[in-house]
Structure formats: structure tokens, C-alpha cells
C-alpha positions in Angstrom: -6.2 -6.9 -20.9 -7.9 -3.7 -19.8 -6.3 -0.3 -20.4 -6.4 0.5 -16.7 -5.8 -2.2 -14.0 -7.0 -1.1 -10.6 -7.2 -3.1 -7.4 -8.8 -2.2 -4.1 -7.2 -3.5 -0.9 -8.3 -3.5 2.7 -5.6 -2.5 5.2 -5.7 -1.6 8.9 -4.1 1.1 10.9 -3.9 2.0 14.6 -6.4 4.8 15.1 -4.8 6.1 18.2 -1.3 6.1 16.7 -2.6 7.9 13.6 -4.5 10.6 15.5 -1.8 11.3 18.0 1.4 10.3 16.2 0.5 11.5 12.7 3.7 13.5 12.3 5.6 10.1 12.0 3.6 9.1 8.9 1.0 6.6 7.9 2.0 2.9 8.1 -1.0 0.5 7.5 -0.7 -3.2 7.9 -2.4 -6.3 6.4 -4.0 -7.7 9.5 -6.1 -6.1 12.3 -3.7 -5.9 15.3 -5.8 -4.7 18.2 -9.0 -3.2 19.4 -8.0 0.3 18.1 -7.3 -0.9 14.6 -9.4 0.8 11.9 -10.1 -0.5 8.4 -9.1 1.6 5.4 -9.8 0.7 1.7 -7.0 1.9 -0.6 -6.9 1.6 -4.4 -3.8 1.0 -6.5 -3.3 1.5 -10.3 -1.0 -0.6 -12.3 1.7 1.6 -13.9 3.4 -0.2 -16.8 6.2 2.4 -17.1 7.4 1.8 -13.5 6.2 -1.9 -13.4 4.6 -0.8 -10.1 1.3 -0.5 -8.3 0.7 3.2 -7.5 -1.7 4.3 -4.7 -4.5 6.5 -6.2 -6.7 7.4 -3.2 -7.0 7.9 0.5 -4.3 8.8 3.1 -0.9 8.9 1.5 1.0 5.8 2.8 4.4 6.6 4.2 5.7 3.1 4.2 5.0 -0.6 4.6 6.9 -3.1 6.7 8.5 -6.1 5.0 5.7 -8.4 5.9 2.9 -6.1 4.8 4.6 -5.0 1.6 5.5 -8.5 0.5 1.9 -9.8 1.0 0.3 -6.8 -0.5 2.5 -6.9 -3.6 2.0 -10.6 -4.0 -1.8 -10.4 -3.7 -2.1 -7.5 -6.1 0.1 -9.2 -8.7 -1.9 -12.5 -8.4 -5.2 -10.7 -9.3 -3.9 -9.8 -12.8 -1.1 -12.3 -13.2 1.5 -9.5 -13.2 5.0 -9.4 -11.9 5.2 -5.8 -10.5 8.4 -5.1 -8.5 7.3 -2.3 -6.2 4.5 -0.3 -4.6 4.5 3.5 -4.8 2.4 6.0 -2.8 0.4 9.0 -4.3 3.7 11.0 -4.5 5.3 8.1 -6.5 7.7 7.4 -3.7 8.6 3.7 -3.2 6.9 2.4 -0.1 7.8 -1.3 -0.9 10.5 -2.2 -1.2 12.1 0.8 0.5 15.1 2.3 -1.1 18.4 1.7 0.7 19.4 5.4 0.2 
């Protein structure tokens, strides 16, 4: 197994909402929702210490809904036959699953 495991994922976000509602955060989704959806490619690095995928580039993700988070985590784990339990953003905050506190 390689020393560094990196995966690149294509997600979508609402361009209008991001440009005019940016103070609420950045919440990309797995599927293109509407005509104003924009594609964004985000890379994640496997972190063995946290048993997590950690975002390493692009706009810092504020959170993922349950549907997006589950599918994204499942897809990334399948690529390398891993069993990571979470996804973290560039600040190492859990974006899936979200902490209850």
C-alpha cells in the first residue's frame, strides 16, 4: 500500500447560494441539483491516525448532509478497501458524521 492515499472526488454546489449566501458556509452535494449547480473537484488524503479522509484542497467544506456524506465516505473507502469512519475538512473538523455537540 502506498505511503499516501489520495482520492479526488467531483462534487457540486449551488453557484448562486455560494456567491450570495457564503456566510452560511460551503455545503457541496454528490449530484447536480439544478441549472445553477457548479462542479468542484476536491481531493482527500487518508489519515491513518484519525482513520479519516481529510480534505486537502479547494474551498473548505463546512458540512455534508447525511446522504452526501454517506455516499462520499463509502465511495472513498471502496477505492482503497478501507474502513474510515469520518471525513474532515481542511481545518480537521468533522464534516461527516457531524458531532452531536
